N, C-alpha and C positions, 0 to 999 in steps of 0.2 A: 515556633510555627511561623511559616513565611507570610508575607503580607499579601493575602489573597484578596481578589475583587469578588464581592458577593452580590449578585442581582437579587432584588427583592420587589415585590409587587403586590398591590391590593387595590381595591376599587376606589380607595380614597385615603384618608389620614389614618385609618385603623391599623394598618401595617406598621405604623410608627411605634406601637406598642412592642411589636416583635423586634423592631430595630433597636430600641433602647436596650433591650436585654442582650441583643447580638454585641453591641459596642461595648457594653459593660463587662461582658464575659470574654470577648475577643477583642482586647484594645488594639491590636495590630491590624484588624480587618479594615477594608475599605468597602462601603456600601453604595451602589447605584440603586436608588429607590425610584419606582414608578408608581404614581397614583392615578389610577384611571377615572379621574374625576368628571370626565365629560360623560361617562357612562355608569356612574354610581347611582343606585345600588346594584349589587349583582344578585340579590336575594331571590329575585323572581325571574332570573334569565334561564333560559334552557341549557341543557348539556351541550347542545351543539354551538350555541352562541359562545358559551364559556370556553370551549376548545378552541373556537376561532380567535377570540379575544387573547387567550392564553399564548397560543402560536404567535401572534403578532407581537405580544409584549416580551416574551422569552427571546424571539429573534432579536428584537432591539436590545435587550440587556446583553445578550452575547456579543452583539456589535459593539457594546460599550466595554467589553473586556471581561464580563462575568465568567468566572470559573465554576460557580455553583448557583443554584437558583433557590430562593426561599419564596415559596408560594404563600404569602402572608394573608390568606383568604380562605376561610372555611368552606364557603360555598363552592369556590373553584376546586378545593381539595376534595370535596365530596363527590363532584360530579366530573371533573375533567383531569384530575391528577393522573390516573392510571394510563389514560390515552396519551397525554403529553410526555410522559416517562418513556412511553414506547417510541415516540416520535423524535425525541432528542437524546443524544447521548450524554449530555452534561448532567450532572447530579441535580435533581429537583426534589426538595424537601417540602412536604405538605404539613397540615395541622392535625388531621384527624387521628392517625395512628398514635401519634405522639400524645395528643390530648387525652385519648381514651386510656392509653397506658398509664398515664399519670394519674388519671382519676381512679383506676383500679388500685393503684398503690396507696392512694390517700384516703379512700373511703373507710369510715369507721363502722357503719352499719351495713354497707352493701347497697344502699338506695340512693342511686346517682341521678341527679337531674341535669337537664341540659337547656340552655337558652341559646337561640341561633337564629339565622334567617330562615324564611319559609323554604328556600331550596334545600338547605342542609337539614332541616327536619324532615322534609318529604323524602330525601334520599335514604333516611334510616342508616347513614354511614356510621354514625357513632355507636348505635346499637350492635351493629355487626363488629365494629372494631373492638368494642369492649370484650365480646365473646372471643374474638381472635386473640386479644391480649392474653386472656386466661389461658388460652390453648397453647400460646407460645411460651407460657411459664412466668408471665408477669403476674405477680401474686399481691394481694393486699399486704400492707405492713401489719395490719391488725391480726394479732395470732389467731383469735377465734375464727376469723373469716378464712385464714389460710387452712386451718384444720378442716373446716367444713368443706373446702375445695378438694383437699386431698382425700376426704372420705367419699367423694363422688357427688357432693351436693353443688348447687349452684348459687352460692352466697351472694354474688354481685350482679346487679343489672341496672339498666337504665329504665327507672320506673316512670319518669315523666320527661317529655320533650316539649318545650314550649317556643313557638315561633314569636319573634319580637320585631316585626317589621319597621317600627318607628325608631328603634334605637339608633340605627345608623344615620338617618337623617338628623336626628337630635345632635349626635356627635359631630357630624359633618358641618352642623350649623354653630358649632361652638357652645352648646347648651347642655354639656354633660352634667353639670352641677346645678341645673335650674330647677325651679318648682315644677316646671312642666315635666321634666325628666323623672321626678319623684312620683307625680301622679300616674305617669304611664307605667312606670316600673312596678308600682304597687298592683296595678291591674294584671300585668304580665306574670308577677311572681306569685300571685295568689295560689294557682293551681299547684305549684311546687311546694309551698308551704302546707297546702292541704295534703299532698302526697308524702309529706315528712321526709324529704330528702335530707341526707346529711352532707352532701357535697353537690356543687353546680358547676358544670363545665361551661366556661365562657366561649361558647361555640361560634364566636365572631371576633376577628382581632380589633374591632371597634370597642367592644364591650369592657376591656379592662379600664378604659376612660371613664367608665360609669361605676367603678368598683366601690367608691364611697357611698353612692346612693344605694347599690346593691346590698352592701354590708348593713347599712341601716335598716333595711327592710327584712333581709333575711336573718339578721342576728349574727352574733359572733361564733355560734356553734356550728354554722353551716360554712363549709370550706369553699371557697372560690377557686376553681382549677383553671388556671391559665396555660393552655398548650404551649405557649411560647417558651416556657421554662424547659419542657422537654425537647422542643425544637433546637434550642440552642445546644444541648447536649449532642443531639444527632448532627447538627452541623459541625461541630467540634471533631467528630469522628470523621465526617467527610473530608474536612480540611486536612486532617492528619494523614488520610489516606492519600490525598493529592500531594502532600509534602513527600510522602514516601515514594510515590511514583516518579515525581519530579527528581528526587535525589537519585534514584536509580538510573535515570535517563542521564543525568549530569556525569555521573560516575562512568557510564558506558561511553560517554563522548570525552571523558577527561576534562570536563568544565568545572570551574568553581561555582560557589553559591552566590557570587557577586551580582550586582544590579543595582541601578538607581532607584531610590526610594522616593516616592513622589509624595507631596506633603498634603494632599487633600484626603478627607475622611469620608464625607458624604456628598454625593451628587443627586439632586433632586429633579425629576422629570414628571410632568403632569400632562394629561391630555385635554384639561379644562383651563380654568383661570389660575395662573401661577400666584397672583397677589392673594386670592382668596385661600389657597392652600396654605400660604406662608401665614396668613392671618390666623387661620384656625389652628394650624400646627404649633404656632408659638404660644397658644393657650395651653398646649398639651404637653410640651417638652420642655426640659430644663434648659436646653441650649437653644439659641435663636436660629431659625431656619432662614438662610439667605441664598440667593442665587437659584431661585427655581426656574427651570426652563420648560417652555410648553413644546411638546412634541405633537405637531398637527396632523400627523397622517391618519390619526383616530377620526371616526365619524362624529360629527358634533350633533 
């Protein structure tokens, strides 16, 4: 696979959970990451706002050489992705379809739960995506549930969606493993435990940073579904398609596949405080974050 440049954005540090998976699975990739930290959180923003912010950020990332965009934000994916995919020709991958499909595959009892921002929950995007996944032929790995679907039953559904508005500020403040996080998580997760869900979609890219706390409260029998796992698989397909198109173009022009390889792997840009982003990010990633740049066209 060629060494493509991937543009990735989120409202803050949450998208780093997706970036970690991308870099692990596609070691030749280069990532330009944009954290819109001056305008975090996105959870209570309108569709119109998210479209406008997404246009600004995607245009910036394309200017940095991005060949594909990963929208590492569930709220944006739920509300603005279809519009932005129409406005740009560059491939844009969101979280919702990938997360829903993965949850359908992994559920053991067909009782899926969702934790997400208020905007994502209000959109009902995950409930719709789960139904569409089944219609597209994405079936549970559980044989009993597969048979039920083939017999015309509806064995899988989103039985409880819970908005968790305080989770993003907790992660952005570097408090993912704090006592405060545990108290708030117990409150948010109580309805899902009452609904007896067997799997929970992490419907915000900030939430995997809370995995230890979530597992502690939900128990080992409840699966945590991280959409980033399926997003990486979709991204790999997109990059292979770009490789194929580029190869055909070179062959038609009689060119070889040479080119200078650049030595950078990740470039970070934020709309807010670069030092704070690096400070929090360094508590969440295995490799240190250095050289964060502030891009100040955003409204402060």
